[in-house]
C-alpha atoms as a printed R data frame, in Angstrom:
    type eleno elety resid chain resno       x      y      z
1   ATOM     1    CA   MET     A     1 157.347 51.999 55.626
2   ATOM     2    CA   LYS     A     2 158.492 52.368 59.247
3   ATOM     3    CA   ARG     A     3 159.402 56.028 58.796
4   ATOM     4    CA   LEU     A     4 156.044 56.807 57.166
5   ATOM     5    CA   HIS     A     5 154.145 55.197 60.051
6   ATOM     6    CA   LEU     A     6 156.266 57.155 62.528
7   ATOM     7    CA   ILE     A     7 155.706 60.492 60.754
8   ATOM     8    CA   ILE     A     8 151.958 59.899 60.397
9   ATOM     9    CA   GLY     A     9 151.728 58.753 64.026
10  ATOM    10    CA   ILE     A    10 153.405 61.868 65.411
11  ATOM    11    CA   THR     A    11 151.411 64.124 63.088
12  ATOM    12    CA   VAL     A    12 148.107 62.556 64.105
13  ATOM    13    CA   ILE     A    13 148.929 62.888 67.806
14  ATOM    14    CA   VAL     A    14 149.525 66.615 67.230
15  ATOM    15    CA   ILE     A    15 146.210 66.767 65.322
16  ATOM    16    CA   PHE     A    16 144.571 64.980 68.270
17  ATOM    17    CA   ILE     A    17 145.769 67.767 70.574
18  ATOM    18    CA   LEU     A    18 144.527 70.431 68.146
19  ATOM    19    CA   THR     A    19 141.099 68.826 67.744
20  ATOM    20    CA   GLY     A    20 140.822 68.742 71.532
21  ATOM    21    CA   GLN     A    21 141.464 72.467 71.593
22  ATOM    22    CA   TYR     A    22 138.917 72.910 68.811
23  ATOM    23    CA   MET     A    23 136.275 71.115 70.874
24  ATOM    24    CA   GLU     A    24 137.102 73.156 73.973
25  ATOM    25    CA   TYR     A    25 137.267 76.626 72.457
26  ATOM    26    CA   VAL     A    26 134.902 76.453 69.490
27  ATOM    27    CA   HIS     A    27 132.089 74.432 71.008
28  ATOM    28    CA   ASN     A    28 132.841 75.110 74.658
29  ATOM    29    CA   ARG     A    29 130.281 72.627 76.023
30  ATOM    30    CA   ILE     A    30 127.298 74.276 74.298
31  ATOM    31    CA   LEU     A    31 126.465 71.281 72.123
32  ATOM    32    CA   PRO     A    32 123.665 68.805 72.811
33  ATOM    33    CA   ASP     A    33 124.834 65.593 74.459
34  ATOM    34    CA   GLY     A    34 124.548 63.424 71.327
35  ATOM    35    CA   THR     A    35 126.581 65.761 69.151
36  ATOM    36    CA   ARG     A    36 129.193 66.264 71.852
37  ATOM    37    CA   MET     A    37 129.500 62.489 72.220
38  ATOM    38    CA   LEU     A    38 130.070 62.113 68.468
39  ATOM    39    CA   TYR     A    39 132.861 64.707 68.594
40  ATOM    40    CA   ARG     A    40 134.457 62.975 71.576
41  ATOM    41    CA   SER     A    41 134.283 59.506 70.035
42  ATOM    42    CA   ARG     A    42 135.826 60.727 66.757
43  ATOM    43    CA   HIS     A    43 138.454 62.533 68.826
44  ATOM    44    CA   ILE     A    44 139.419 59.324 70.652
45  ATOM    45    CA   TYR     A    45 139.476 57.381 67.361
46  ATOM    46    CA   LEU     A    46 142.043 59.898 66.097
47  ATOM    47    CA   LEU     A    47 144.216 59.128 69.113
48  ATOM    48    CA   LEU     A    48 143.853 55.397 68.402
49  ATOM    49    CA   SER     A    49 145.005 55.801 64.801
50  ATOM    50    CA   GLY     A    50 147.903 58.034 65.820
51  ATOM    51    CA   LEU     A    51 149.137 55.643 68.492
52  ATOM    52    CA   LEU     A    52 148.768 52.642 66.180
53  ATOM    53    CA   ASN     A    53 150.811 54.347 63.475
54  ATOM    54    CA   LEU     A    54 153.381 55.432 66.050
55  ATOM    55    CA   ILE     A    55 153.828 51.918 67.419
56  ATOM    56    CA   LEU     A    56 154.070 50.453 63.905
57  ATOM    57    CA   GLY     A    57 156.689 53.074 63.105
58  ATOM    58    CA   ILE     A    58 158.723 51.793 66.030
59  ATOM    59    CA   TYR     A    59 158.147 48.038 65.944
60  ATOM    60    CA   VAL     A    60 156.991 46.851 62.518
61  ATOM    61    CA   VAL     A    61 159.289 44.332 60.842
62  ATOM    62    CA   PRO     A    62 159.077 44.801 57.077
63  ATOM    63    CA   GLN     A    63 158.727 41.502 55.248
64  ATOM    64    CA   SER     A    64 161.218 40.947 52.475
65  ATOM    65    CA   HIS     A    65 159.152 39.103 49.870
66  ATOM    66    CA   GLY     A    66 156.219 36.861 49.064
67  ATOM    67    CA   TRP     A    67 152.614 36.898 50.130
68  ATOM    68    CA   ARG     A    68 153.477 38.192 53.590
69  ATOM    69    CA   ARG     A    69 154.949 41.367 52.109
70  ATOM    70    CA   SER     A    70 151.882 41.907 49.926
71  ATOM    71    CA   ILE     A    71 149.508 41.495 52.863
72  ATOM    72    CA   GLN     A    72 151.675 43.761 55.020
73  ATOM    73    CA   ILE     A    73 151.602 46.488 52.349
74  ATOM    74    CA   VAL     A    74 147.798 46.304 52.119
75  ATOM    75    CA   GLY     A    75 147.547 46.473 55.929
76  ATOM    76    CA   THR     A    76 149.912 49.427 55.984
77  ATOM    77    CA   ILE     A    77 147.917 51.309 53.362
78  ATOM    78    CA   LEU     A    78 144.693 50.761 55.311
79  ATOM    79    CA   ILE     A    79 146.253 51.916 58.580
80  ATOM    80    CA   LEU     A    80 147.833 54.953 56.915
81  ATOM    81    CA   LEU     A    81 144.468 55.949 55.369
82  ATOM    82    CA   SER     A    82 142.559 55.666 58.632
83  ATOM    83    CA   PRO     A    83 143.643 59.005 60.175
84  ATOM    84    CA   ALA     A    84 142.403 60.927 57.127
85  ATOM    85    CA   LEU     A    85 139.042 59.153 57.251
86  ATOM    86    CA   LEU     A    86 138.752 59.693 60.998
87  ATOM    87    CA   LEU     A    87 139.661 63.367 60.742
88  ATOM    88    CA   ALA     A    88 137.079 63.828 57.993
89  ATOM    89    CA   GLY     A    89 134.575 62.017 60.218
90  ATOM    90    CA   PHE     A    90 135.466 64.271 63.149
91  ATOM    91    CA   PHE     A    91 134.336 67.336 61.223
92  ATOM    92    CA   SER     A    92 131.508 65.871 59.124
93  ATOM    93    CA   ASP     A    93 129.777 63.168 61.181
94  ATOM    94    CA   PRO     A    94 128.497 65.244 64.144
95  ATOM    95    CA   GLN     A    95 126.443 67.455 61.796
96  ATOM    96    CA   ARG     A    96 124.734 64.466 60.162
97  ATOM    97    CA   ARG     A    97 121.878 62.248 61.216
98  ATOM    98    CA   PRO     A    98 122.889 59.078 63.095
99  ATOM    99    CA   ASP     A    99 122.239 56.876 60.053
100 ATOM   100    CA   GLN     A   100 124.598 59.006 57.932
101 ATOM   101    CA   THR     A   101 127.746 58.904 60.063
102 ATOM   102    CA   TRP     A   102 129.675 56.549 57.803
103 ATOM   103    CA   VAL     A   103 132.957 58.435 57.263
104 ATOM   104    CA   ALA     A   104 134.492 57.578 60.634
105 ATOM   105    CA   ALA     A   105 133.121 54.037 60.373
106 ATOM   106    CA   PHE     A   106 135.278 53.480 57.287
107 ATOM   107    CA   GLY     A   107 138.263 54.760 59.280
108 ATOM   108    CA   ILE     A   108 137.528 52.332 62.106
109 ATOM   109    CA   PHE     A   109 137.114 49.416 59.679
110 ATOM   110    CA   SER     A   110 140.358 50.465 58.008
111 ATOM   111    CA   ILE     A   111 142.180 50.281 61.350
112 ATOM   112    CA   ALA     A   112 140.628 46.909 62.197
113 ATOM   113    CA   ILE     A   113 141.349 45.235 58.854
114 ATOM   114    CA   GLY     A   114 144.839 46.730 58.599
115 ATOM   115    CA   THR     A   115 145.706 45.555 62.101
116 ATOM   116    CA   LEU     A   116 144.403 42.053 61.413
117 ATOM   117    CA   LEU     A   117 146.449 41.890 58.208
118 ATOM   118    CA   HIS     A   118 149.592 42.928 60.095
119 ATOM   119    CA   ALA     A   119 148.851 40.260 62.717
120 ATOM   120    CA   LEU     A   120 148.341 37.632 59.999
121 ATOM   121    CA   VAL     A   121 151.750 38.446 58.522
122 ATOM   122    CA   GLN     A   122 153.433 37.802 61.865
123 ATOM   123    CA   LEU     A   123 151.864 34.382 62.421
124 ATOM   124    CA   ARG     A   124 154.514 31.714 62.206
125 ATOM   125    CA   ARG     A   125 154.034 28.320 60.635
126 ATOM   126    CA   THR     A   126 154.584 25.543 63.145
């Protein structure tokens, strides 16, 4: 689990750099403000998912058994899926109408729920 988070985290950070180059050289500031803002926001969300996976790859403590392990696995799956959703949103959402930009939203919700599940696992009973 740790190694997978680490690999995904590093890969997504490289993708973040490449999508930045894509925005600079393909669009080169010729987009309308709204579309450019959608690209930039999806770009920053990619960085968020990469850094989150990277930090989990370094610090996560795998649970050995029980309900905590199950919740941690679900959280991990959600966090590992988020970069794919956010990358898909990076390329698809800016060409859609504002009420149709749902792909990246699922990626953001995936990060939020996965992070909360990981936090829940680490709560100690007192």
